[in-house]
LUMDOFI-444539 format. One record per residue (C-alpha): residue in one letter; x, y, z. Coordinates in steps of 0.1 Angstrom, whole numbers, plus 5000, padded with zeros to 4 digits. Layout:
AXYZ;...
***
This chain:
X514840101296;X515839831319;X518739591308;X519939301330;X523039161311;X523138781303;X525138671336;X523838951357;X520438771366;X522438491383;X525238731400;X523239061415;X523339001453;X520139211454;X518038971437;X515838801465;X516038431448;X517638281422;X516237931405;X518237671388;X517437361377;X519237021391;X518436651384;X517736421416;X518136061407;X516535791427;X516335381421;X513635411396;X513235751380;X515236081374;X513136401381;X513936761372;X513336981404;X514237361410;X516037461437;X516637781455;X519737971461;X519538221489;X523238301491;X524038491459;X527838491464;X527438141469;X526338111433;X528738361418;X531838141432;X530337821421;X530037991386;X533838091385;X535137761396;X533237601364;X533937861340;X536537751316;X537538091301;X541238151307;X541438571305;X539638781330;X538339141325;X536639381353;X534339641334;X533539921359;X529840071354;X529240411371;X526540631369;X526340821339;X528340591319;X528040581279;X525640271275;X527440191240;X530940211254;X529839981282;X527639691263;X530039691232;X533039641253;X531639371275;X529839211248;X533039181224;X535039041253;X532538771262;X532338671227;X536238641228;X536038391256;X537138631281;X535438611313;X534038941322;X532939071353;X530739381355;X531339581388;X529039871399;X530940151411;X528340271437;X527439911445;X524839631430;X521739821422;X520939911388;X522940201372;X521340501352;X523440531323;X524040811300;X521140801279;X518540661307;X519340291300;X519540121336;X521939831337;X522339581365;X525839481374;X527139151383;X528639291416;X529739581436;X533439731433;X533739691469;X533539291461;X535439291428;X538339451439;X539439161456;X540138981425;X542838961400;X542039081364;X543939071332;X542339391323;X540339661340;X537839871314;X536640201320;X533740291296;X533140681289;X530440921294;X530841271311;X528841161344;X530740821345;X534240981341;X533441181368;X532640941391;X535440721384;X537641001391;X536241081424;X536440721433;X539440651457;X538340281459;X538640281418;X541940471419;X543740211445;X542639931423;X543840101390;X547340171407;X547639811416;X546739701384;X549239951366;X551839851391;X551439481379;X551939531344;X548239441335;X546039621312;X544039931320;X541440051290;X539540351290;X537440491264;X535740851258;X536041061285;X537340781309;X541140871304;X540241181326;X539340931353;X543240781344;X544441141349;X542741191380;X544440851394;X547840921379;X547740621357;X549840621327;X551340931328;X553641031300;X552240741274;X550440791244;X546840821247;X543640911231;X540041021242;X536741211231;X537941531215;X536341781241;X538441621271;X541741641249;X542541971268;X542841801299;X544941541290;X547541701265;X549841821295;X550241491311;X550041261280;X551641201247;X548041301229;X547241101197;X544341281173;X544541041143;X544140691156;X540740511167;X542440301193;X545940371210;X548140111227;X551240191245;X552339911265;X549439781291;X547440111283;X544840121260;X542640401250;X540040511225;X537640781214;X534040741215;X530740561207;X531640551173;X535040351179;X533740131207;X533839811182;X537539891175;X538439951211;X536439591222;X538139421194;X541739551203;X540939411240;X540039091225;X543139091204;X545339151234;X543638911258;X542438641235;X544838671205;X544638791169;X543038511153;X540138501180;X539738871174;X539438811136;X536738551146;X534938761163;X534939051144;X533838821114;X530938701134;X529939081138;X530139141102;X533039381109;X535539201089;
***
């Protein structure tokens, strides 16, 4: 299965051509034409300057990521009015997730790391967590995020990437049960909550808690009223 997220088709630098409509007006008529944007980076910058969303989130897409956790987090945040950027850990090519769904990122981590984000979100999946744990580039970005007091969020197996990069040591945290043993010595592990927030660190347990995770992020970034509105629209409240 191949999935291109709603904004990915216009942000992915690997696409050969991107088309958009624009109006051309002369003295007698108004005609609609199609223009070709050969510079994908230019389009991305144009989009960001016209976007009215006040909060931003960077969602990391690594090979082997759990697709439910990734898509639900990104979708819920966009419903809440958060500007979400999907960054491919390894580049801009389509990423094969844990159940063979392929997703096209908006951009690469190498490009996205130059921005500032209110939240950085790490989806789970054993393969994705391993790849994120091994990324020095992501580790440096997470350390900057933590030092600045901005949100770092991880679900399922992704807290192991936090461990690998020394993020949130000593804080309350949860994860998928199978990786608990790796985390208990460094964190105050919580078994009985779907989502755990300790300051700027937000963690959750797995695919079945992905909506809770996304809605907690929406609450923190967009406010409790907006999160409730989003939950109601999805028939979760």
